[in-house]
C-alpha positions as CSV (number, residue, x, y, z in Angstrom):
1,M,9.7,-29.5,29.3
2,T,6.1,-28.8,30.6
3,R,7.4,-25.9,32.8
4,S,9.2,-24.4,29.8
5,I,6.0,-24.5,27.7
6,K,3.9,-23.0,30.4
7,F,6.5,-20.3,30.9
8,L,6.7,-19.5,27.2
9,F,2.9,-19.4,27.0
10,S,2.7,-17.1,30.0
11,V,5.3,-14.7,28.5
12,A,3.5,-14.8,25.1
13,S,0.2,-14.0,26.8
14,L,1.7,-11.1,28.7
15,L,3.2,-9.7,25.6
16,A,-0.1,-10.0,23.7
17,S,-1.9,-8.3,26.5
18,A,0.6,-5.4,26.6
19,A,0.4,-5.0,22.8
20,F,-3.4,-4.9,23.0
21,A,-3.4,-2.3,25.8
22,Q,-1.1,0.0,23.7
23,T,-3.3,-0.2,20.6
24,A,-4.9,3.1,19.9
25,Q,-8.7,3.0,20.3
26,P,-11.0,5.4,18.4
27,D,-12.1,8.3,20.5
28,P,-15.9,8.2,20.7
29,D,-15.9,12.0,21.3
30,A,-13.4,12.8,18.5
31,K,-16.0,14.6,16.3
32,Q,-17.1,16.8,19.3
33,H,-13.5,17.4,20.3
34,L,-12.5,18.4,16.7
35,S,-15.5,20.5,15.9
36,G,-14.5,24.2,16.0
37,A,-10.8,23.3,16.1
38,H,-8.2,25.3,14.1
39,F,-5.8,23.3,12.0
40,S,-2.5,24.3,10.3
41,T,0.2,22.5,8.4
42,T,3.1,23.3,6.1
43,S,3.6,21.7,2.6
44,P,6.4,19.1,2.4
45,S,8.6,21.6,0.5
46,G,7.9,24.3,3.0
47,S,6.7,26.6,0.3
48,S,3.1,27.0,1.6
49,T,0.9,26.7,4.7
50,E,-2.7,25.6,4.9
51,V,-5.0,26.7,7.7
52,W,-8.7,25.9,8.3
53,V,-11.4,25.6,11.0
54,S,-13.6,22.5,11.3
55,D,-17.2,23.9,11.6
56,A,-19.7,22.0,13.6
57,D,-21.8,21.3,10.5
58,G,-18.9,19.6,8.7
59,A,-17.9,22.5,6.5
60,V,-14.4,23.8,6.1
61,V,-12.8,26.6,4.1
62,V,-9.1,25.9,3.7
63,T,-6.7,28.8,3.0
64,R,-3.3,28.0,1.3
65,R,-0.7,30.7,1.7
66,G,2.6,30.8,-0.1
67,A,5.8,31.4,1.8
68,L,6.9,35.1,2.0
69,G,9.2,36.0,-0.8
70,S,8.2,33.1,-3.0
71,K,6.6,33.5,-6.3
72,A,3.4,31.9,-4.8
73,S,3.2,34.4,-1.9
74,S,-0.5,35.0,-2.6
75,S,-3.2,33.0,-0.9
76,T,-6.1,31.0,-2.2
77,S,-9.1,29.3,-0.6
78,A,-11.3,26.3,-1.3
79,S,-14.3,24.9,0.4
80,G,-14.8,21.3,1.5
81,H,-16.0,19.1,4.4
82,W,-14.6,17.1,7.2
83,S,-15.7,14.0,9.2
84,V,-14.5,11.4,11.6
85,N,-14.5,7.9,10.1
86,D,-15.4,4.6,11.9
87,T,-11.8,4.1,13.1
88,G,-11.6,7.6,14.6
89,Q,-9.5,9.2,11.9
90,Y,-10.1,12.8,10.9
91,C,-11.0,13.0,7.2
92,L,-10.8,16.0,5.0
93,H,-12.1,16.6,1.5
94,V,-11.2,20.0,-0.2
95,E,-12.4,21.1,-3.7
96,W,-9.2,22.7,-4.8
97,D,-9.2,24.2,-8.3
98,V,-7.3,22.2,-11.0
99,R,-4.6,25.0,-10.9
100,Q,-4.2,24.2,-7.2
101,G,-3.7,20.5,-7.8
102,G,-7.4,19.4,-7.9
103,P,-9.5,17.9,-5.1
104,E,-7.7,16.8,-2.0
105,D,-8.9,13.8,0.1
106,W,-7.2,12.2,3.1
107,C,-7.8,10.7,6.5
108,A,-5.3,10.8,9.4
109,P,-5.1,9.4,12.9
110,V,-5.8,11.8,15.7
111,A,-3.2,11.7,18.5
112,V,-3.6,13.4,21.9
113,G,-0.3,13.8,23.8
114,D,0.2,13.6,27.5
115,D,0.2,17.4,27.6
116,G,-3.3,17.4,25.9
117,A,-2.0,18.7,22.6
118,T,-3.8,17.2,19.6
119,T,-2.0,16.5,16.3
120,L,-2.7,14.6,13.1
121,T,0.0,12.8,11.2
122,L,-0.5,12.7,7.4
123,A,0.5,9.8,5.2
124,D,3.6,11.9,4.0
125,G,4.7,12.3,7.6
126,R,3.7,16.0,8.0
127,K,2.1,17.0,11.3
128,V,-1.0,19.0,11.4
129,A,-1.3,21.2,14.6
130,V,-4.7,21.3,16.1
131,S,-5.8,24.1,18.6
132,H,-9.0,25.5,20.0
């Protein structure tokens, strides 16, 4: 019985250690890494794209372009700001006009793949491509 308990405790400890090792830790250099980066994403419906550059001073100008051939094929822009929060998430605030849906605020985890590609995953599942 004692051997079984020790074995179970050892297995539980190993599993807990492995889970901790796989927990994403905030990147202390995230703000520096994301400063000057170019971002792009497509709306959930696929009817528009948004692009922006994160300036070093925290400013952004986001441009939303409608899909070619759609009624909303024109583009519109709005200013805002970006930051990296205490948990290492990229946060964006955009002052969209009421006709464009009003202000937009979100934070998203920053993921860097094995190939070095950086992406953000928004709450609705969309991916935001990040490039320099």
